[in-house]
Structures are given as C-alpha cells and as structure tokens.
C-alpha positions as CSV (number, residue, x, y, z in Angstrom):
1,X,0.0,0.0,0.0
2,X,1.3,3.4,-0.9
3,X,0.7,6.1,1.6
4,X,-1.4,8.9,0.2
5,X,0.2,12.4,0.5
6,X,-2.0,14.8,2.4
7,X,-2.0,18.4,1.3
8,X,-1.6,21.0,4.0
9,X,-4.2,23.7,3.9
10,X,-2.6,27.2,3.2
11,X,-2.6,29.7,6.0
12,X,-5.1,32.5,5.9
13,X,-3.8,35.9,4.7
14,X,-4.1,37.3,8.3
15,X,-2.1,34.5,9.8
16,X,0.5,34.7,7.0
17,X,0.9,38.4,7.5
18,X,1.2,38.0,11.3
19,X,3.7,35.3,10.8
20,X,5.6,37.5,8.3
21,X,5.7,40.3,10.9
22,X,6.9,37.9,13.6
23,X,9.6,36.3,11.5
24,X,10.9,39.7,10.3
25,X,11.2,40.8,14.0
26,X,13.0,37.6,14.8
27,X,15.4,38.2,11.9
28,X,16.0,41.7,13.2
29,X,16.7,40.3,16.7
30,X,19.2,37.8,15.4
31,X,20.9,40.0,12.9
32,X,21.2,43.1,15.1
33,X,22.5,41.1,18.1
34,X,25.0,39.3,16.0
35,X,26.7,42.6,15.2
36,X,25.8,44.4,18.5
37,X,27.0,41.6,20.8
38,X,29.8,40.1,18.8
39,X,31.2,43.7,18.3
40,X,31.6,43.9,22.1
41,X,34.7,41.8,22.9
42,X,35.7,40.8,26.4
43,X,38.5,43.3,26.7
44,X,36.1,46.1,25.8
45,X,33.5,44.9,28.3
46,X,36.2,44.8,31.0
47,X,37.1,48.4,30.3
48,X,33.5,49.5,30.4
49,X,33.0,47.5,33.7
50,X,35.9,49.4,35.3
51,X,35.6,52.9,33.9
52,X,32.2,53.4,32.2
53,X,29.2,55.2,33.6
54,X,27.3,53.4,36.4
55,X,24.6,52.5,33.8
56,X,27.1,51.1,31.3
57,X,28.9,49.2,34.1
58,X,25.7,47.4,35.0
59,X,24.9,46.7,31.4
60,X,28.4,45.3,30.8
61,X,28.2,43.1,33.9
62,X,24.8,41.8,32.6
63,X,26.1,41.0,29.1
64,X,29.4,39.5,30.2
65,X,28.2,35.9,30.9
66,X,26.4,35.7,27.6
67,X,29.4,37.2,25.7
68,X,31.8,34.9,27.3
69,X,30.2,32.0,25.4
70,X,31.7,33.5,22.2
71,X,31.2,31.0,19.4
72,X,28.1,29.5,21.0
73,X,26.4,32.9,21.0
74,X,27.5,33.4,17.4
75,X,26.2,30.0,16.3
76,X,22.9,30.5,18.1
77,X,22.3,33.9,16.4
78,X,23.3,32.7,13.0
79,X,21.3,29.5,13.2
80,X,18.3,31.5,14.4
81,X,18.7,34.1,11.6
82,X,19.0,31.5,8.9
83,X,16.0,29.6,10.1
84,X,13.7,32.6,10.4
85,X,14.9,34.0,7.0
86,X,14.1,30.6,5.4
87,X,10.7,30.6,7.1
88,X,10.0,34.2,5.9
89,X,10.8,33.2,2.3
90,X,8.5,30.2,2.5
91,X,5.7,32.3,4.1
92,X,6.1,35.1,1.5
93,X,6.1,32.5,-1.4
94,X,2.8,31.1,-0.1
95,X,1.3,34.6,0.0
96,X,2.4,35.6,-3.5
97,X,3.8,33.8,-6.5
98,X,7.1,32.1,-5.9
99,X,9.2,34.8,-7.6
100,X,7.3,37.7,-6.0
101,X,7.7,35.9,-2.6
102,X,11.4,35.8,-3.2
103,X,11.6,39.5,-4.1
104,X,9.3,40.5,-1.2
105,X,11.1,38.4,1.4
106,X,14.5,39.6,0.2
107,X,13.4,43.2,0.5
108,X,11.9,42.6,4.0
109,X,15.0,40.8,5.2
110,X,17.4,43.3,3.7
111,X,15.7,46.5,5.1
112,X,14.0,45.3,8.3
113,X,16.0,42.2,9.1
114,X,19.5,43.3,8.3
115,X,20.3,46.9,7.6
116,X,18.0,48.7,10.1
117,X,18.8,46.4,13.1
118,X,22.5,46.4,12.4
119,X,22.6,50.1,12.1
120,X,20.9,50.5,15.4
121,X,22.8,47.7,17.3
122,X,26.3,48.7,16.1
123,X,25.7,52.0,17.9
124,X,23.7,50.8,20.9
125,X,24.8,47.1,21.3
126,X,25.5,47.4,25.0
127,X,22.1,48.8,25.9
128,X,20.1,46.6,23.6
129,X,22.0,43.5,24.6
130,X,21.4,44.2,28.3
131,X,17.7,45.0,27.7
132,X,17.2,41.7,25.8
133,X,19.2,39.6,28.3
134,X,16.4,37.2,29.1
135,X,15.2,36.6,25.5
136,X,18.9,36.0,24.6
137,X,19.2,33.5,27.5
138,X,16.0,31.7,26.4
139,X,17.3,31.4,22.8
140,X,20.7,30.2,24.1
141,X,18.9,27.5,26.0
142,X,16.6,26.6,23.1
143,X,19.4,26.4,20.5
144,X,21.9,24.7,22.9
145,X,21.6,21.2,21.3
146,X,22.6,22.5,17.9
147,X,24.8,25.6,18.7
148,X,26.9,24.1,21.4
149,X,28.5,21.2,19.4
150,X,29.2,23.6,16.5
151,X,30.8,26.1,18.9
152,X,32.9,23.3,20.4
153,X,34.1,22.4,16.9
154,X,34.9,26.1,16.2
155,X,36.8,26.3,19.5
156,X,38.8,23.2,18.5
157,X,39.6,24.4,15.0
158,X,40.0,28.1,15.5
159,X,40.8,28.3,19.2
160,X,38.9,30.3,21.8
161,X,38.0,33.8,21.0
162,X,40.7,36.3,22.0
163,X,39.8,39.8,22.9
164,X,41.7,42.8,21.6
165,X,45.1,43.3,23.1
166,X,47.4,46.2,22.8
167,X,51.1,46.6,23.1
168,X,53.3,49.7,23.4
169,X,53.9,49.4,19.7
C-alpha cells in the first residue's frame, strides 16, 4: 500500500501576514544582536565595567556571561537568523507567486531584518544586549543542542576567541 500524500491547507492571509511580521522581527533580533554583541569583545567589556558610567557598568556586567560564550552565542544567532529567514521566504512565497515571494522576502529581510537592526545595534549594542538579556538567554537554551556542538568544533579548529590586546607598539 502506498501512503497517500496529504495536502496542507494554506494559511489564511491574516495568519500569514502576522507570521511574516513575527519572522521579520526575529530576523532583526538575530541580525542586530550578531553585530551588536559580537562587536563587544571581552576586553572592551572589561574596560566598560571598570571605567564606564554606572549604567554602562551594570549593562556590561549583565552581558558578560552571555558574551563569554563567544562561538556558542555566534552559532545561536546565525542558526536562528538562517531559520527565520528561510521561514520568511516560505511564508512570502505562499502569500504571493514564488518569484514575488522571493523578491518581497528579500526586501523585507534586507531592510528590516539586516540593515536597520544592524545600524541600530552597532551604535547601541551594549544597551540593547542588556535590555534583551532574558530573550537571549531563552534562545541560548533553546538552541543549545545545535549551537553548542558547532561552537565546540569552532573552538577546537579556530581556538577560543581572543579579545583585543594592545602593546606599546
């Protein structure tokens, strides 16, 4: 007996638009934090914790344990970004024709999922990272089974992340 394939009913337009909005926000979250958090190396956080304003010192202390995970944080953000962008392309393709879905999802991802959040997070990564501490922690936990082994492999191949170091020269 051959198993009959069952067709999945398409989502309603309202649900698809809501899903598009949510996926675009998730794309912005992952993309912005990739630049915003990975741009804060451990040396820089140490300097801020010692000589920044009281508010920045508190933010740096809050971010430090997340940022210490280095490659695991990077893997979690990149896996999440790739997954939501693929989901967004699929959702948009179901709303429109395949080609129009491709064009629309590319524009959404480019403007709202990449350029805008990265422009904001490169300037305010410390504040945004501290504000989003608990969602980041939740994502770290959720992606742990996939991100941790990849991070271990990166640590073995590339070595642990080294912060900026300066010499007299």
